[in-house]
Structures are given as C-alpha cells and as structure tokens.
C-alpha positions in Angstrom: 81.9 0.9 64.0 79.9 2.9 66.6 76.2 2.7 66.6 73.7 5.5 67.2 72.0 5.4 70.6 68.3 4.2 70.5 65.6 6.7 71.1 64.1 6.9 74.7 61.3 4.4 75.0 58.7 7.2 75.6 59.6 9.0 72.4 58.1 8.0 69.0 59.9 8.8 65.8 57.5 11.2 64.0 58.6 10.4 60.5 56.5 7.2 60.1 53.6 9.1 61.7 53.9 11.8 59.0 53.8 9.1 56.2 50.7 7.4 57.7 49.0 10.4 59.3 46.3 12.8 58.3 48.4 15.1 56.1 46.8 16.3 52.9 48.3 15.4 49.5 49.5 19.0 49.2 51.1 18.9 52.7 52.9 15.6 51.8 54.2 17.2 48.6 55.4 20.3 50.4 57.1 18.3 53.1 58.8 16.0 50.6 60.1 19.0 48.7 61.2 20.8 51.9 63.2 17.8 53.1 65.0 17.5 49.7 65.8 21.2 49.8 67.2 21.0 53.3 69.3 18.0 52.4 70.7 19.9 49.4 71.2 23.3 51.1 71.1 23.3 54.9 70.4 27.0 55.2 67.0 26.5 53.4 65.7 25.2 56.8 65.6 28.8 58.1 62.7 29.7 55.9 61.0 26.2 55.8 61.0 25.6 59.5 58.6 28.4 60.4 56.4 27.6 57.4 55.7 24.0 58.5 52.5 24.8 60.5 51.0 26.8 57.5 51.6 23.9 55.1 51.1 20.8 57.4 48.6 22.0 59.9 48.3 21.1 63.6 46.5 17.8 63.6 47.6 15.5 66.5 49.4 12.5 65.3 49.9 10.8 68.6 50.4 11.7 72.3 53.7 13.3 71.6 53.5 15.0 68.2 51.3 17.4 66.2 51.7 17.5 62.5 53.7 20.8 62.5 56.0 19.6 65.3 56.6 16.3 63.5 57.3 18.1 60.2 59.8 20.4 61.9 61.5 17.5 63.6 61.8 15.8 60.2 63.3 18.9 58.7 65.9 18.9 61.5 66.8 15.3 60.9 67.3 16.1 57.2 70.1 18.5 57.9 73.3 17.0 56.5 75.3 18.5 59.3 77.2 17.2 62.4 79.1 18.5 65.4 79.5 22.3 65.6 77.7 23.0 62.3 74.6 21.1 63.4 74.6 22.7 66.9 74.9 26.2 65.5 72.0 25.7 63.0 69.7 24.2 65.6 70.5 26.9 68.2 69.7 29.6 65.6 66.4 28.0 64.8 65.5 27.8 68.5 66.6 31.3 69.3 64.7 32.9 66.4 61.7 30.7 66.7 58.3 31.3 68.4 57.2 29.0 71.2 55.8 26.4 68.8 59.1 26.3 66.9 61.0 26.1 70.2 58.9 23.2 71.4 59.6 21.3 68.1 63.3 21.8 68.5 63.3 20.5 72.1 61.2 17.5 71.2 63.4 16.7 68.3 66.7 16.7 70.3 66.6 12.9 70.9 66.4 12.4 67.1 69.4 14.7 66.5 71.3 13.1 69.4 70.8 9.6 67.9 71.8 10.8 64.5 74.9 12.5 65.8 76.0 9.8 68.3 78.4 8.0 66.0 80.2 11.2 65.1 80.5 12.2 68.7 81.9 8.8 69.6 84.5 9.1 66.8 85.4 12.7 68.0 86.0 11.4 71.5 88.4 8.8 70.1 90.2 11.3 67.9 90.0 14.5 70.0 88.1 16.3 67.3 86.0 19.5 68.0 82.3 18.6 68.1 81.0 22.0 68.9 82.0 23.0 72.4 79.1 23.1 74.8 76.6 20.3 74.8 73.8 21.3 72.4 71.1 19.7 74.5 72.1 21.4 77.8 72.4 24.8 76.1 68.9 24.6 74.8 67.4 23.1 78.0 69.0 25.9 80.0 67.6 28.6 77.6 64.1 27.0 77.8 64.2 26.9 81.6 65.2 30.6 81.8 62.1 31.6 79.9 58.5 31.9 81.1 56.5 30.1 78.5 55.1 27.1 80.3 54.7 24.9 77.2 58.4 25.4 76.4 59.4 24.6 79.9 57.3 21.4 79.9 58.9 20.4 76.6 62.3 20.9 78.1 61.4 18.6 81.0 60.2 15.6 79.0 61.9 12.3 79.6 65.0 13.1 77.4 65.6 16.5 78.7 65.0 15.7 82.3 67.4 12.9 82.2 70.2 15.1 80.8 70.0 17.9 83.4 72.6 17.9 86.2 71.0 17.2 89.6 71.2 20.8 90.9 69.6 22.2 87.7 66.9 19.5 87.7 65.9 20.5 91.3 65.8 24.2 90.3 63.6 23.3 87.3 61.2 21.5 89.6 60.9 24.6 91.7 60.5 26.8 88.6 57.5 24.6 87.7 55.9 25.2 91.0 56.3 29.0 90.7 55.0 28.8 87.1 52.1 26.6 88.3 53.1 23.7 86.1 51.8 20.5 87.6 54.7 18.3 88.7 53.2 15.3 86.9 54.3 17.1 83.7 57.9 16.8 84.8 59.6 13.6 83.8 61.9 11.6 86.1 60.6 12.6 89.5 60.1 9.0 90.4 63.9 8.4 90.1 65.4 11.8 90.5 63.6 13.2 93.6 66.1 13.2 96.4 66.6 14.4 99.9 67.9 17.8 98.7 64.9 18.4 96.5 62.6 17.5 99.4 64.5 20.0 101.6 64.1 22.7 99.0 60.4 21.9 98.7 60.1 22.3 102.5 61.4 25.8 102.2 59.0 26.5 99.4 56.1 25.1 101.4 57.1 27.0 104.5 57.0 30.3 102.6 53.5 29.5 101.3 52.2 28.6 104.7 53.7 31.7 106.3 51.9 33.8 103.6 48.6 31.9 104.4 48.6 30.3 100.9 47.9 26.8 99.8 50.8 24.5 99.0 50.4 22.7 95.6 49.2 19.2 96.4 51.8 17.5 94.2 54.5 18.8 96.6 53.3 16.6 99.5 54.2 13.1 98.1 57.8 14.3 97.4 58.1 15.6 101.0 56.5 12.6 102.7 58.9 10.3 100.9 61.6 11.6 103.2 60.2 11.3 106.8 62.9 13.4 108.5 62.3 16.3 106.1 58.6 15.9 106.5 59.0 16.1 110.3 61.0 19.3 109.9 58.2 20.9 107.9 55.6 19.7 110.4 57.5 21.5 113.2 57.8 24.7 111.2 54.1 24.5 110.3 53.2 24.1 114.0 55.3 27.2 114.8 53.2 29.2 112.3 49.9 27.9 113.6 49.3 30.9 116.0 49.4 33.4 113.1 48.4 31.2 110.1 46.1 28.5 111.7 44.2 27.5 108.6 47.3 27.2 106.3 49.2 25.3 109.0 46.3 22.9 109.6 46.1 22.2 105.9 49.8 21.5 105.8 49.8 19.2 108.8 46.8 17.3 107.4 48.6 16.9 104.1 51.7 15.6 105.9 49.4 13.2 107.8 50.6 14.3 111.2 48.6 15.7 114.2 48.4 19.4 114.7 50.2 18.9 118.1 52.9 16.4 118.8 51.7 13.4 120.8 53.4 14.5 124.0 51.5 17.7 123.8 48.1 16.2 123.0 
C-alpha cells in the first residue's frame, strides 16, 4: 500500500497550530463548521475560502503561517477530492483569489501533495488520469508570471523551488532581482545555483554596470562561486571603466579583483 510523502522539513502542518493557537472561540467554531461543510460539499469552499481572514484574523501562528493562511490551508486539506477534481478546484481558488488567498494556496501545496500522493502512485500503476498537468507547476508558473512580490516569494519557498525545472528556476531568480526581492528569500540557491545561473547573473550585472547602476549585493556570492564566470565579469567591468568608472570600480571591488590586471599594474 503506498504511503503519502512526508512534508518538507521546513514546513509545519498548520492544523495543530490552529488548535493550539490564538483563535477566539467564535473563530474555532466557524472553522470547525467550515471544515465540515467543505467535507460534505466541496463547492462550499468557494465562499468559505475568501471568508477565512474575516472570521479567523491574521495573527501569526509561527514563522510560516498566519491564522487566515492556516485556516485556508486546512480548508483545502478538507476537500474530499483527488486527481483532476482536486486540481481544478484548487486552480479555481487560486485564479479567483486575491494575493492573500493565492499565498495560502501556494503554501498549502505540500499538504495537498502529501494527501494526494497515494492516489497518484496508484494512478501511475494503473494508467489512470490524475488531471493532466502537474498542479504544482501550473500554479508556480502562474505565480511567477505575476508581479506581486509576496506571491512570488511564496512560490519560491522550499517546496516550490524544489519542483521547478532548472531553466525555470534560473528565470525565477532573475525575476526576483528585477522585482527587488532579496535572494535570501529564494529557497534552494545553496544547492541549485549553477554555472548557467552565474552566467546569466553576469549578463544582468553587466547591464547594470553599463547603466551606471548598483548591482544587488546578493548577486556577488553567486558569481564568485564560479571563478571563470567571475573573471569574465571582471573583464567586462574593466572595459566599462572609461565610461562608468564608479560602477565598474564597485563591481571589481565586490568581485575582489584589482581594477587592472596584475600585468597592467
């Protein structure tokens, strides 16, 4: 008998937090009734999901969850659906939701994946239709096409970042730079940063230097991790020094290389 996959170690299940957290008696009562209604009639979630903040508030439960996000995640896990039916319902909630609702969907994806894993394993064995496109990737891609930085960050948590294909992960890192999202908010860079990402960051940095602009400081460690790539950027920065001396000097200092090669010193 297949077993559901465990949750990522960085994710806490919000349901115990809701039971022990700072919800008022009326919020507990509302949530209990809402969960029962969703379990009995899945389409009830369409009205209850947006109402969670009004009834449960926004108190922070831990580093990962606020009360409204946790309540919405609990509602999603109460859905008695699997495969295509589950995917369609969750996609609808995401697409019709505001950014807070979209964040809750993205953060709840590991819970849904764990609940649905046994069904997915059975479907692979039997050739059954589980819903076409991977639900997680569909929602991650939609989040990354948008411009709400909080939604983008939620998409690039440990679970989402691990699921993105390499090329899409690299593009997501670049999008964070353009949206001024600090790269320490992006999960997985310690293991997923590679030579190609460093090369792309060199092109990004070169454009910033050529425009006389600062390069975000969190770019430099990723470039320096690949010395050949860092050398390429240093050469390009020196070429820009006559027209952009200050920006070039800042870049070379960040790369920890002299403004002129040793043979020219």
